[in-house]
PAPA-368212 format. One line per 3 residues: their letters; for each residue x negated, y, z of N, C-alpha, C. Coordinates in Angstrom, 3 decimals. Example, Ala and Ser with C-alpha at 12.3 -4.5 7.8 and 13.67 -1.06 7.14 Angstrom:
// residues 2
as = -13.190,-5.690,7.800,-12.300,-4.500,7.800,-13.200,-3.300,7.800  -12.850,-2.250,7.080,-13.670,-1.060,7.140,-12.900,0.030,7.870
// end
This chain:
// residues 195
mkk = 9.431,-20.714,-5.071,8.500,-21.356,-4.182,7.108,-20.750,-4.332  6.708,-20.462,-5.584,5.398,-19.868,-5.833,5.295,-18.503,-5.161  6.370,-17.702,-5.222,6.366,-16.377,-4.592,6.232,-16.502,-3.084
lfl = 6.924,-17.483,-2.489,6.836,-17.699,-1.048,5.413,-18.074,-0.661  4.777,-18.961,-1.414,3.402,-19.344,-1.140,2.476,-18.140,-1.205  2.620,-17.307,-2.244,1.774,-16.130,-2.383,1.967,-15.162,-1.232
fia = 3.224,-14.987,-0.814,3.499,-14.083,0.307,2.848,-14.606,1.577  2.988,-15.903,1.857,2.384,-16.501,3.060,0.864,-16.384,2.995  0.291,-16.633,1.825,-1.163,-16.497,1.670,-1.599,-15.060,1.915
ais = -0.823,-14.113,1.410,-1.158,-12.697,1.582,-1.103,-12.303,3.048  -0.062,-12.707,3.738,0.067,-12.370,5.161,-1.053,-13.030,5.960  -1.404,-14.270,5.629,-2.487,-14.957,6.331,-3.796,-14.198,6.188
lfy = -4.130,-13.814,4.977,-5.358,-13.045,4.765,-5.308,-11.724,5.522  -4.140,-11.108,5.573,-3.961,-9.841,6.262,-4.347,-9.955,7.727  -3.893,-11.016,8.392,-4.138,-11.167,9.819,-5.529,-11.700,10.136
fgc = -6.221,-12.289,9.170,-7.543,-12.820,9.443,-8.661,-11.877,9.048  -8.326,-10.680,8.586,-9.320,-9.659,8.351,-9.972,-9.685,6.987  -10.704,-8.626,6.722,-11.392,-8.452,5.444,-12.697,-7.727,5.680
tdv = -13.264,-7.183,4.610,-14.544,-6.506,4.684,-14.401,-5.010,4.436  -15.477,-4.286,4.065,-15.534,-2.830,4.024,-15.537,-2.124,2.656  -14.798,-0.913,2.472,-14.832,-0.044,1.254,-14.334,1.382,1.482
atn = -14.760,2.311,0.659,-14.233,3.680,0.680,-12.992,3.739,-0.199  -12.136,4.753,0.014,-10.880,4.777,-0.727,-10.480,6.154,-1.206  -9.426,6.181,-2.017,-8.886,7.432,-2.524,-8.035,8.120,-1.464
sin = -7.479,9.289,-1.765,-6.679,10.008,-0.773,-5.467,10.652,-1.420  -4.327,10.495,-0.748,-3.081,11.133,-1.157,-2.917,12.384,-0.308  -2.555,13.515,-0.902,-2.318,14.731,-0.143,-0.898,14.747,0.404
qpv = -0.738,15.200,1.653,0.579,15.288,2.277,1.376,16.388,1.601  2.548,16.056,1.036,3.386,17.098,0.445,3.819,18.097,1.512  3.996,19.350,1.119,4.317,20.396,2.087,5.783,20.816,2.078
nss = 6.536,20.547,1.028,7.899,21.056,0.956,8.937,19.961,1.170  8.783,19.183,2.229,9.729,18.124,2.525,9.884,17.988,4.025  11.068,17.556,4.454,11.284,17.293,5.870,10.688,15.949,6.262
kkm = 10.383,15.124,5.291,9.767,13.832,5.554,8.263,14.009,5.727  7.676,13.025,6.384,6.246,13.076,6.638,5.666,11.691,6.412  4.624,11.610,5.572,3.957,10.333,5.366,3.303,9.886,6.672
iql = 3.273,8.595,6.875,2.686,8.035,8.087,1.172,8.042,7.949  0.533,8.736,8.886,-0.903,8.938,8.824,-1.650,7.761,9.437  -2.770,7.410,8.810,-3.652,6.389,9.346,-4.617,7.045,10.332
pak = -4.949,6.370,11.429,-5.917,6.934,12.374,-7.320,6.984,11.778  -8.144,7.883,12.333,-9.512,8.061,11.837,-10.358,6.831,12.106  -11.330,6.617,11.240,-12.273,5.505,11.349,-13.254,5.776,12.484
sap = -13.754,4.713,13.135,-14.589,4.853,14.320,-15.962,5.458,14.068  -16.715,4.938,13.121,-18.083,5.405,12.919,-18.094,6.597,11.973  -18.834,7.670,12.319,-18.933,8.784,11.384,-19.567,8.289,10.087
ssk = -18.977,8.652,8.985,-19.441,8.173,7.695,-18.883,9.067,6.606  -19.529,9.077,5.463,-18.993,9.812,4.327,-17.808,9.055,3.733  -17.681,7.768,4.092,-16.545,6.966,3.661,-15.539,6.939,4.808
sgl = -14.281,7.224,4.512,-13.273,7.145,5.559,-12.147,6.252,5.113  -11.392,5.756,6.080,-10.223,4.960,5.758,-10.535,3.489,5.612  -9.691,2.789,4.923,-9.799,1.347,4.769,-11.020,0.993,3.952
tia = -11.606,-0.128,4.292,-12.850,-0.476,3.634,-12.915,-1.935,3.209  -13.757,-2.213,2.247,-14.050,-3.555,1.706,-15.434,-3.455,1.045  -16.076,-4.534,0.732,-17.455,-4.467,0.245,-17.536,-3.995,-1.197
sat = -17.355,-2.721,-1.397,-17.420,-2.142,-2.736,-17.563,-0.640,-2.619  -18.293,-0.050,-3.512,-18.456,1.404,-3.486,-17.240,2.124,-4.053  -16.338,1.402,-4.673,-15.189,2.037,-5.320,-13.995,2.206,-4.398
gls = -14.005,1.661,-3.190,-12.887,1.807,-2.283,-12.032,0.568,-2.223  -11.031,0.599,-1.333,-10.117,-0.528,-1.214,-9.168,-0.457,-2.388  -9.547,-1.145,-3.423,-8.747,-1.147,-4.636,-9.008,-2.433,-5.402
vsq = -8.109,-2.700,-6.301,-8.278,-3.840,-7.179,-7.890,-3.385,-8.578  -8.680,-3.765,-9.550,-8.388,-3.490,-10.953,-8.468,-4.804,-11.706  -7.528,-4.990,-12.594,-7.505,-6.231,-13.352,-6.876,-5.981,-14.717
kin = -7.488,-6.557,-15.746,-6.914,-6.464,-17.087,-5.785,-7.477,-17.176  -4.590,-6.986,-17.511,-3.375,-7.808,-17.518,-2.773,-7.799,-18.916  -2.322,-8.964,-19.355,-1.542,-9.070,-20.578,-0.080,-8.892,-20.166
gai = 0.549,-7.794,-20.591,1.912,-7.473,-20.187,2.931,-8.511,-20.596  2.679,-9.249,-21.671,3.608,-10.289,-22.106,3.596,-11.488,-21.158  2.460,-11.716,-20.501,2.304,-12.860,-19.604,2.575,-12.485,-18.150
gdi = 2.095,-11.296,-17.706,2.228,-10.890,-16.307,1.110,-11.466,-15.459  1.115,-11.116,-14.169,0.080,-11.591,-13.255,0.395,-11.069,-11.858  -0.566,-11.225,-10.942,-0.423,-10.732,-9.566,-1.698,-9.993,-9.192
lfl = -1.549,-8.790,-8.615,-2.675,-8.050,-8.041,-2.581,-8.178,-6.525  -3.725,-8.401,-5.878,-3.752,-8.574,-4.429,-4.919,-7.780,-3.854  -4.675,-7.072,-2.744,-5.774,-6.419,-2.030,-5.532,-6.484,-0.536
sgn = -6.621,-6.474,0.214,-6.523,-6.452,1.677,-7.789,-5.833,2.242  -7.686,-5.282,3.446,-8.831,-4.674,4.102,-8.504,-4.297,5.535  -9.531,-3.928,6.294,-9.331,-3.496,7.680,-10.444,-2.545,8.078
ytt = -10.200,-1.802,9.150,-11.225,-0.941,9.731,-10.934,-0.734,11.210  -11.940,-0.248,11.946,-11.797,0.022,13.372,-11.617,1.517,13.567  -10.637,1.901,14.401,-10.342,3.311,14.662,-11.273,3.866,15.747
lsg = -11.197,5.173,15.964,-11.983,5.818,17.017,-11.683,5.222,18.388  -10.436,4.781,18.607,-10.054,4.201,19.901,-10.384,2.711,19.988  -10.970,2.149,18.939,-11.374,0.750,18.967,-10.330,-0.224,18.448
nki = -9.183,0.269,18.000,-8.156,-0.614,17.442,-8.503,-0.985,16.007  -8.000,-2.123,15.562,-8.172,-2.560,14.168,-6.918,-2.203,13.385  -7.106,-1.611,12.216,-6.023,-1.339,11.273,-6.215,-2.280,10.098
fai = -5.147,-2.996,9.740,-5.173,-3.935,8.628,-4.210,-3.459,7.549  -4.560,-3.686,6.302,-3.673,-3.405,5.177,-3.739,-4.572,4.206  -2.569,-4.914,3.653,-2.501,-5.978,2.659,-1.400,-5.636,1.667
atl = -1.657,-5.891,0.387,-0.666,-5.595,-0.650,-0.712,-6.660,-1.728  0.480,-7.014,-2.212,0.622,-7.930,-3.329,1.565,-7.303,-4.334  1.128,-7.183,-5.578,1.950,-6.612,-6.640,2.194,-7.695,-7.682
iip = 3.470,-8.041,-7.869,3.846,-9.046,-8.857,4.222,-8.337,-10.156  3.520,-8.684,-11.220,3.792,-8.128,-12.546,4.475,-9.234,-13.350  5.786,-9.107,-13.604,6.476,-10.184,-14.335,6.112,-10.184,-15.816
sga = 6.331,-11.312,-16.480,6.081,-11.376,-17.919,7.012,-10.397,-18.622  6.483,-9.706,-19.628,7.259,-8.727,-20.379,7.364,-7.367,-19.718  6.560,-7.115,-18.673,6.620,-5.832,-17.953,6.151,-4.659,-18.813
fng = 5.202,-4.921,-19.715,4.727,-3.887,-20.630,4.130,-4.568,-21.857  3.898,-3.791,-22.883,3.352,-4.320,-24.140,1.831,-4.247,-24.138  1.188,-5.251,-24.714,-0.256,-5.241,-24.864,-1.001,-5.595,-23.600
rqt = -2.304,-5.271,-23.605,-3.184,-5.515,-22.449,-3.555,-4.167,-21.843  -3.606,-4.137,-20.532,-3.907,-2.887,-19.835,-4.642,-3.214,-18.540  -5.647,-2.415,-18.190,-6.297,-2.564,-16.888,-5.486,-1.791,-15.871
ltm = -4.917,-2.518,-14.894,-4.090,-1.925,-13.847,-4.902,-1.821,-12.568  -4.731,-0.704,-11.851,-5.446,-0.477,-10.593,-4.460,-0.157,-9.477  -4.664,-0.811,-8.338,-3.896,-0.572,-7.118,-4.911,-0.193,-6.044
acd = -4.771,1.007,-5.454,-5.755,1.497,-4.481,-5.066,1.971,-3.216  -5.631,1.610,-2.082,-5.100,2.011,-0.783,-5.614,3.401,-0.423  -4.735,4.209,0.147,-5.115,5.544,0.567,-5.973,5.472,1.831
nty = -6.843,6.463,2.048,-7.675,6.466,3.251,-7.147,7.416,4.317  -6.013,8.072,4.081,-5.447,8.987,5.062,-4.030,8.598,5.465  -3.251,8.111,4.510,-1.848,7.786,4.757,-1.563,6.325,4.439
agl = -0.491,5.797,5.044,-0.064,4.417,4.820,0.619,4.337,3.458  -0.191,4.292,2.407,0.348,4.282,1.058,-0.635,3.750,0.039  -0.154,3.669,-1.201,-0.945,3.170,-2.319,-0.840,4.123,-3.497
dfs = -1.869,4.099,-4.333,-1.883,4.863,-5.574,-2.135,3.867,-6.694  -1.363,4.013,-7.780,-1.478,3.095,-8.908,-1.896,3.854,-10.158  -2.661,3.203,-11.011,-3.022,3.792,-12.294,-3.203,2.678,-13.311
psm = -3.143,3.023,-14.598,-2.920,4.352,-15.171,-1.449,4.740,-15.062  -1.176,5.999,-15.317,0.205,6.472,-15.308,0.959,5.778,-16.444  1.992,5.013,-16.091,2.767,4.299,-17.100,4.110,3.885,-16.545
tfn = 5.061,3.632,-17.453,6.397,3.159,-17.103,6.535,1.737,-17.626  7.332,0.910,-16.926,7.417,-0.507,-17.255,8.752,-0.897,-17.873  8.716,-1.942,-18.714,9.927,-2.500,-19.317,10.744,-3.283,-18.297
ksl = 10.038,-3.891,-17.341,10.652,-4.628,-16.238,9.994,-4.137,-14.953  10.753,-4.118,-13.868,10.204,-3.684,-12.581,9.120,-4.635,-12.084  8.098,-4.044,-11.453,7.082,-4.792,-10.730,7.550,-4.845,-9.282
ylt = 7.056,-5.813,-8.494,7.497,-5.954,-7.112,6.294,-5.924,-6.168  6.351,-4.981,-5.236,5.259,-4.735,-4.296,5.665,-5.141,-2.888  4.802,-5.929,-2.237,4.930,-6.189,-0.807,3.683,-5.594,-0.160
lsf = 3.901,-4.713,0.830,2.809,-3.958,1.449,2.986,-3.939,2.954  1.894,-4.170,3.690,1.926,-4.120,5.155,0.713,-3.379,5.691  0.955,-2.595,6.729,-0.093,-2.002,7.556,0.177,-2.469,8.978
tgl = -0.871,-2.889,9.698,-0.730,-3.352,11.073,-1.794,-2.688,11.936  -1.445,-2.449,13.224,-2.379,-1.853,14.173,-2.143,-0.374,14.381  -1.071,0.176,13.808,-0.762,1.606,13.932,-0.059,1.895,15.254
dlk = -0.275,3.077,15.803,0.440,3.512,17.005,1.726,4.214,16.563  2.704,3.431,16.180,3.936,3.963,15.602,4.774,4.722,16.613  4.749,4.283,17.889,5.540,4.961,18.938,5.114,6.414,19.081
smg = 3.809,6.673,19.092,3.339,8.054,19.275,3.651,8.932,18.066  3.873,8.309,16.909,4.236,9.057,15.700,5.736,9.281,15.595  6.493,8.683,16.511,7.946,8.829,16.461,8.615,7.955,15.418
vtn = 7.921,6.896,14.990,8.482,5.982,13.991,9.408,4.987,14.688  10.588,4.796,14.103,11.544,3.810,14.600,12.057,2.999,13.416  12.808,1.943,13.734,13.420,1.130,12.671,14.372,1.944,11.815
snv = 14.970,2.969,12.399,16.009,3.717,11.680,15.495,4.933,10.919  14.258,5.352,11.139,13.811,6.586,10.471,12.670,6.402,9.468  12.244,5.175,9.226,11.138,4.946,8.294,11.664,4.376,6.982
gfy = 10.992,4.753,5.891,11.342,4.229,4.579,10.110,4.148,3.705  10.290,3.627,2.508,9.204,3.519,1.549,9.583,4.346,0.331  8.680,5.255,-0.110,9.022,6.285,-1.080,7.986,6.437,-2.185
yvd = 8.477,6.880,-3.341,7.625,7.456,-4.372,7.450,8.909,-3.951  6.214,9.405,-3.898,5.928,10.775,-3.480,5.291,11.500,-4.664  6.007,12.518,-5.188,5.458,13.240,-6.342,4.566,14.396,-5.883
dsg = 3.883,15.031,-6.830,2.937,16.098,-6.513,3.602,17.336,-5.932  4.908,17.495,-6.142,5.632,18.649,-5.599,6.146,18.393,-4.192  5.915,17.199,-3.665,6.346,16.901,-2.310,7.735,16.318,-2.211
nyt = 8.278,15.860,-3.318,9.587,15.218,-3.293,9.423,13.742,-2.984  10.307,13.228,-2.146,10.296,11.815,-1.765,11.505,11.142,-2.400  11.262,10.080,-3.159,12.340,9.312,-3.764,12.306,7.912,-3.158
pip = 13.405,7.500,-2.474,13.420,6.148,-1.901,13.279,5.093,-2.989  12.542,4.031,-2.682,12.306,2.952,-3.629,13.169,1.755,-3.227  13.973,1.221,-4.175,14.747,0.010,-3.865,13.801,-1.107,-3.424
nsg = 14.216,-1.861,-2.403,13.382,-2.932,-1.877,14.259,-3.950,-1.163  13.643,-5.051,-0.750,14.365,-6.097,-0.016,14.304,-5.890,1.485  13.648,-4.844,1.942,13.611,-4.534,3.367,12.358,-3.796,3.770
vfv = 12.533,-2.828,4.675,11.416,-2.142,5.329,11.504,-2.544,6.792  10.420,-3.083,7.329,10.418,-3.614,8.679,9.395,-2.893,9.546  9.794,-2.628,10.787,8.931,-1.972,11.763,8.791,-2.910,12.959
dlk = 7.558,-3.172,13.369,7.276,-3.932,14.578,6.450,-3.014,15.471  7.119,-2.357,16.433,6.439,-1.375,17.277,5.343,-2.018,18.118  5.553,-3.247,18.597,4.556,-3.912,19.436,3.261,-4.163,18.655
aga = 3.382,-4.632,17.417,2.202,-4.908,16.582,1.743,-3.673,15.807  2.531,-2.599,15.872,2.202,-1.404,15.099,2.248,-1.683,13.611  3.248,-2.478,13.202,3.301,-2.945,11.814,4.429,-2.299,11.022
ltv = 4.093,-1.906,9.805,5.047,-1.431,8.804,4.942,-2.366,7.622  6.078,-2.844,7.131,6.077,-3.739,5.983,7.231,-3.383,5.066  6.966,-3.354,3.774,8.025,-3.260,2.767,7.921,-4.526,1.925
iaa = 9.087,-5.140,1.683,9.141,-6.379,0.909,9.771,-6.097,-0.449  9.134,-6.543,-1.494,9.650,-6.475,-2.864,10.142,-5.085,-3.250  9.305,-4.067,-2.996,9.619,-2.706,-3.454,9.567,-2.692,-4.971
qid = 10.588,-2.120,-5.572,10.734,-2.127,-7.034,9.955,-0.968,-7.647  8.873,-1.285,-8.344,7.999,-0.281,-8.946,8.292,-0.227,-10.447  8.883,0.884,-10.895,9.237,1.050,-12.306,8.226,1.889,-13.070
hfs = 7.358,2.595,-12.334,6.293,3.371,-12.972,5.134,3.468,-11.990  3.937,3.700,-12.519,2.764,3.829,-11.671,2.600,5.276,-11.229  2.392,5.444,-9.951,2.152,6.740,-9.338,1.683,6.475,-7.927
rya = 2.135,7.297,-6.952,1.773,7.059,-5.557,3.020,6.762,-4.748  2.866,5.857,-3.786,3.958,5.367,-2.949,3.459,5.306,-1.518  4.356,5.605,-0.561,3.927,5.632,0.837,5.092,5.409,1.786
fah = 4.748,4.963,3.000,5.715,4.911,4.089,5.858,6.328,4.629  7.080,6.732,4.944,7.312,8.063,5.516,8.482,7.988,6.483  8.529,9.000,7.369,9.654,9.097,8.316,10.096,10.528,8.432
// end
C-alpha cells in the first residue's frame, strides 16, 4: 500500500509541474543498432540545457542513505521546448533495507539530452533497487517509437545496451509518454529508454 501511495504521489507531482535546473549529459553510444530517445531542445537560449529545477547542480537528488534501513529517492522537473511544448520527467528509486552496507550518499540525475538517468557513486547492491521513471510531452511518433520497439536499458561506455528487468515499459503516443515501472537496478551507472 505504501508503494502504491508513493507511486500515485510521484505521478501527481509529475503532471502538476516543477521548477528549473541544469543537468548532466549521457553520450549516445555509436556501436549499437539501438538509439537512445532524444529529448527536444529547450526553448530559451541558455548555457543550461535540458530539464531544470531551482538548483545550480541540475535535475538531480542526492541523499545520505543507511543501506541497512533503505529509503526512497524522488526527483521531478519540466521544461519548455523550442516548439512551446512542455516536457516532464519524474523518477522514484526505492532502496530496500539491506541493499548495501554502511551509509552512502546516493545521487540520481536526469540527463539533459536523452530520456535517461545517471546514478552515482559507482556501486553494486546486495538487493535490487526499483526505479519507476516517466517522461511526458515527447513527440514519439516522429522518432519512430512504438509499443513494440522501445525498452529500458543499462547503457555502457562502449555502446552496449543491456535490457533491464522491469514490471513494464509503457508508451502513450497521444501524451508522448514513456514509462518504466519497477526497473531492477543492481548497480549504479547510466540507464535510458531506447528503440
